[in-house]
N, C-alpha and C positions, 0 to 999 in steps of 0.2 A: 897456424892451427886449422884443422878441418872444422868448419863452423856451420852449425845449423841455427837458423832463427825459426823457432817453433811458434807459429802464430804470426801471420803476415798482415795483421790488421793495423789499427791506428798506431800503436807503439812500435811493433816489430817491423811493419812495412815502412814506416818513416825512417827509423834509424838504419834499417837494412839497405834502403835505397841510397842513402847518403854514403854508407860504407862501400857499396858497390861502385858508386860514382867516383869514390876516392881510390879505387883500384883494389879493394879488398875482395877476397874470394869467399863466398858464402852461398848457402842454399836455403830457400824458404820451405817451410812445411806448414800446411794449413788444411783444415778439415773441409773448407768450403770448395766444392768441386768447381763452381763457376769462377771463383777468384783464382784458383790455381790455373785453370784453363786460360783465363784472360792474361795472366802473367806470362804463361808460356807463349801465347800467341803474339802479344803486343808489348811485353815488358811491364814493369810496375811504374805507374805514373803518379808523381807527387805534384799536387796543385795547391793553390792558395796564395795569400799575400806574401808569404815568406819566400817561396821559391816555386818554380814550375819546370819540371823536367821528367824524362822517362828514362829508365835504365833497363837493359835486357837482364833477365834474371832466370835462374833455375828454380823451379817450384815443384814440390812433390806433395802428394797426399800421404798421410801417416803410414798407410799400408804399403807405400812404395819406397819407404826409407830402407836402405840396406847398409851393411857395414858398420864400422865404429867411427865415432866423431869425438874430437878433442874438446870442443866447446859447444854447448847448446844453450842459446839464449831463449828462455821461456817467456813468451810475450802474449800468452793467452789471457782471457778474462780469468779472474780469480776462481770462479766457480768451476772452471774446467781444469784447474791445476792438477788434481789427483789423477784424472784420466789421462792427461797429457804426460805426466811423469811416468805413469805405468807404461805408456806407449813408447816413450823415448829411452827409458832405462836400458833395454837390451842393446841399444845403439851407442851407449856412452862408453868411451874407452876406459880402460882400467884406471888410468891416471887422468881421465877427463873430468870436466866439471859442468855444473848447470848454474846459470845466472838467472835469478828471478827479476825480470824487467817488467814488473806488473804493479798494479795497485793492490795494497793489502799486505798482510804478514805471511805471504805464501812460502817464505823461506822455511818456516816450521814444517810445512807439508812436504816440501822438496827434500829437506834433510832427513825426514823419516824414511824416505824411500831410497835415496842415493847416498846418504851419509852426510853428517855435518861438514866433514872435511872436503867434500866434493860439491859444496853449495856456496855460492857467492850472492850478495845482495846488490840491488841497484834501486836507486830512488830517482823517479822522473816526474817532472811537472810541466812538460810542454803540452801544447794543445793540438790534438789531431783527431780526425774521425775517418772511419771507413765510409766512403761514399757509395761505391758500386764496385763490381768485380774489376780488379786491376787498377783502382783509383783510390788514393788516400789524400785527404785534405789536411794540409799542415797550416794550422791557424795562428800559432804563436809560440815563441820560444819560452823556455822555462828552465829551472834548475835541473841538473843531472849530476848525481853523485853515486859512486860505486865503492864497494868495500868488502873485505873478507868478513865473515860472520864473527870471527874471534878477534878482529882488529889488527891482525898481523900484516906486514908488508909481504908481497910475493911477486914473482915474475909474472904469474898469470893475471894478477891485479893490474900490473903495469900494462900488459897486453890489452886487457879489457878497457883501461882508461884511454889508451891510444885509439882503440876502435870507437869508443864513444865520442872522442874528440873529432873524428871525421864527420860526425853529425852536429855535435854541440861543442864548439871550441872552448867554452868555459867550463866544461865538465871537470869534476874534481874527484879525487880519491880521498877516503876518510878512514880513520882508525875506529870510528864508531858509527857504522851504518845503521844500527838500530835506532839511534837518536833521530835520524832522518825519516826512517820508516814509521816510527811512532808519531813524529811530527806530522807526517802526511796523513795519518789516520785522524788526528785532531782536526785538521783542515778538511779532510775527506768527509767527516761527519757533517760539516757545513754544506758541502757539495751535495750530499744525499738529501739533506733538508731542502736545498734549493730546487732539486729535481721534483719535489712534491708539487711545485707550481709550474707554470709555463713562462715565468719571468726568467730573465737572464741571471747568470751567477752574480754579475756586478750589481744588478738592480736589487737582488735579495740582500747582498752584503750592505748596500746603501740604505736599506729600509730600517728605520729606527724600531718599528714595531716587531721586526724579526730578531733584533739583537738579543733579547733575553733567551730566546730559544737557541740561537747559535752559541751564545755564551755557555749555556748549560751543556750543550753537546761537547764543545771543546773541553770544558772543565772535567766532564766525566771521563772522557778518553784519556786526558792527560793525568788524571788521578790514577787510572789503571797503569799507565806507563810508569809513574813514580813508584807504584807498588812493585813493579817488575824491575826496579832499579835503573830505569832509563830516564835521562833528562832530554826530552825532545828538543830538536833544533828547528829554527825557523827558516823560511825560504819565501821568496817572492811576495813579501808583505806579511805573511803569517808569522806572528811573534808569540810562541807558546807561553813565554813568561807573562805576557799581558793577560792571559786567561788562567794563570795559576793562582794559588792562594794569596800571593802578594801583589797581584796585578792591579793596576789602578784604572779608573775610568778613562783617564787621559791616554794611558798606554793602549787600552783596547780601541779607543777611537782612532788613534794613530794607525794601529794595525788594520782596522777596517778600511781606512782611507787608502792605505798602501795596497791591500788586497783588491779593493775595488779598482784602483788605478791599473794594477797589473792585468786584471781581467778585461777592463775597458780597452786595453791595448792589444787584445787578441781577437782574431776573427772567429775563434771558437767561443761563442757566446754562452753556450749551455754545456753542461757536463755530459760525459758519456752515459751516466746513469739516466739523465733526462732523455737522451737519444734512445736508449734501450726501451724506455717506457713510452715515449711519444711517437717515435719514428719506426723503430724496429719491432715494437710490440712483443718484447721477449723478457724473460726473467732477468733480473739484475744480479749484480754481485753482492747484494746487501748481506746475505747469509755468510758467504765465503769471506767477506771482508770484516764483518762485525761479529760473527759467531765466535772467533777466537778471543775477541775483546770481552764479550759477554761471559764467556767461560772463565776467563782470568779474573774478571770482576767478581764473579761469584766465589771463586777460590780464595780471593783476598778479602771477601766480605765487604766489597765496595758497592754501594747502591748506584745504579746507572739507569734510573727510570726514564730519562728523556731519550737515551740511546735505544733502550728496549722499545719505547713507543715509536721511535723513528723507524725501526725495523718493521714493526707491525704495520705502520702506515704505508711503507713502501710495498709490503705484501698486499695491502688493500688496493693500491693503485695497479699493481701487477694483475690482480684478479678482477679488476673492474668494479670493486666495491666502492671505491672513491675516485673522484676525478683528480686530475692534476690542476689544482687551482689554489688560490691564496688561503681559502678556508681549510684546506687539507694541511697546509703548512702550519696554520695557526692552531690546529688541533694538537700540536706539540706543546702548546702553552700549558703550564701547570694547572691553570684554572679551567682548562677545557674538559668537556665530557669525554671520557675514554671510550664510551660505547660506540 
């Protein structure tokens, strides 16, 4: 298939580099002119404890894309999804498809533009960061799962799975991709909370005083998932059942220990959200990722006060109203002053 990877950052750059090294043909598209120029001149370099290699690659700016493409893997930040889909849609073949290889529930947005039948989902939990033009840091492996939105088997899903396995040999296909996507949102709420501090993900997960906040975030997101008819699945230590109505203290403790161990084993110590706030000094994905959850919570009449407060606090850090420190995280506590 003629394949575009739209977004050559942490996610798209890493998996695309591995696919190229395995002999697959694909083209990168990215809005960052310096990144595109560096890839053209020197190839795409993946570095870190997992691997270190450079692959020659074709890279384009969005306005340089021509013709039609069979498969487009959308790997942008969630907040850029709609703009990217509008740009790529004219280049999608009539029988082509778009795969959301992102964080968030972006499949909803993509399907609105290209159609439910031309949209596939992907769940990824590996650790990677964009370091500089032409360079991606691959810090640690994690779960990779792909699936059709309606759960069916298909030849294109088989093709996508084979492509993903050039990067992650343990990648799987599922009949219920939504269970993984919603599971990632429960865990993702914890990652956003950790980014309110300068502590590592593992250190926040290990901190007993943070547990009530993290528990509340996971419970709220999972309650919305349940109202949507989804039973989230776990991955890399995160056990959704432990944070559900029947979850026990022992089960949650076990999940925290497993999540902490997974994150201690990665050279990516902080989330991409933290990096957006602390390093790149730019707007995060908080609205794009949690806006759909807040909307669905309201539609179902489910209170999600901790999640709403978390979104507000991320905005405060984005605008400089609050610093990234432990006090900002603890402002999520029920007893804290919301002012």
